[in-house]
N, C-alpha and C positions, 0 to 999 in steps of 0.2 A: 192125426192132424186136426187142428182146431177147426170146427165147422162154422163158428159164429164170428162175425166181425167184432173187433175189440182190441184192447190194449195188448193182450197176450199175443194175438196173431200179428198185430202191427210190429211188436218187438221182434218176433220171429222172422218176419219179412225183412226188417231192418238189418238183422244179423246175417241171415242165410242168403238173401237175395242181393241186398244192397252192399253187404260187406262191412257194415258199420258195427262198431262195438259200442253198445249203448246199455246203460243201466237205467231202466225205467221203474219208477215206483208206482204205487196204486193210482196216483192222480195223473199219470202221464208225463210228469216232469222227470228229468233225469240229467245225466251228464254223458257226454260222448267220451271217446278214448283219450281225448286231450284234456278232459276235465271241464270242458265248456258246458255250461248249463244249456239245456235244450228241451224240447218237447218231442216225444215220439210222434212222427207223422201218422196220420190216420189212413194208412194205406188201404185198409180193408173197408173203409166207408166213404172215403173222399175220392172222387174220380180223378181229380188233378194229381193227388198223391199216388194213386194207383197207376196213373200214366207214367210216372217216374219209374215205376217197376218195369213197365213195358220197354221204356227207353233203355234201361239198364241191361235188358236181355237182348237188345237188337244186335250187338256184335256177335253173339253166339247162336242166335235164332233168326233165320232168314224171314220168317213170317209169323205173324200173330193173327189169328182169326177170332173175331168176337161176333157172336150172334145172339139174338133174342128170340125166344120161342115160348109157346105155351106148354105146360106140363101135360102128362097123359090125361089128366082129368079136365083139361082145357080151362082150368080156373087159375092155376098158379103159373105166373110168368117166371121163366128161368133165363139166365144168361149163360152162354157157353163160351169158353175161352180155350184156345189151343195154341201152344207155342211149337213151331216146327224148327228143328235144328238145321244148321247150315248144310249138313250132309243129307238132310231129308230122311234120315234113317229113323229118327225118334220124333214122336209127336206126344206132347203132354197136354191132356185135356182135363177140364173140370167144369162143373156146372154149379151155379149158386143163384139165390134170389136177386142178387145185385151184381152189376158189372165189376165194381171194385173188389168184391169178395171173390168172384170167380177168377179175376186176374191174379189175386194173391195166392189162391189155392193152386192154380195152374203153375204159377211161377215157382212156388215151393217144390212142386213135383219136378219141374225142369232143372232146378239146381241140385236136387238130391239124387239125380240119376245114377 
């Protein structure tokens, strides 16, 4: 899985989590499955776009937990995100330097179960 925020991760989230068929080129412009020009949302770096990912998973995940804490060296701030399935059986967790990135990484785990 991609570790860094960016176009490649955003396109993966658009396809795997959001269910979109997008063709993104190097500058972020592309077309959706209907041929409509668009720009791949910056899910992994924009909190508003990342929140769309959270909303998309709400029907199948009863809870999302987002927390912020310091790393083991107490210098690096990390964000933790966990999606809990409606059955409560599965929890998908990830940590990253930013909340949008952690949301995207956890969401990809949740949909690839």
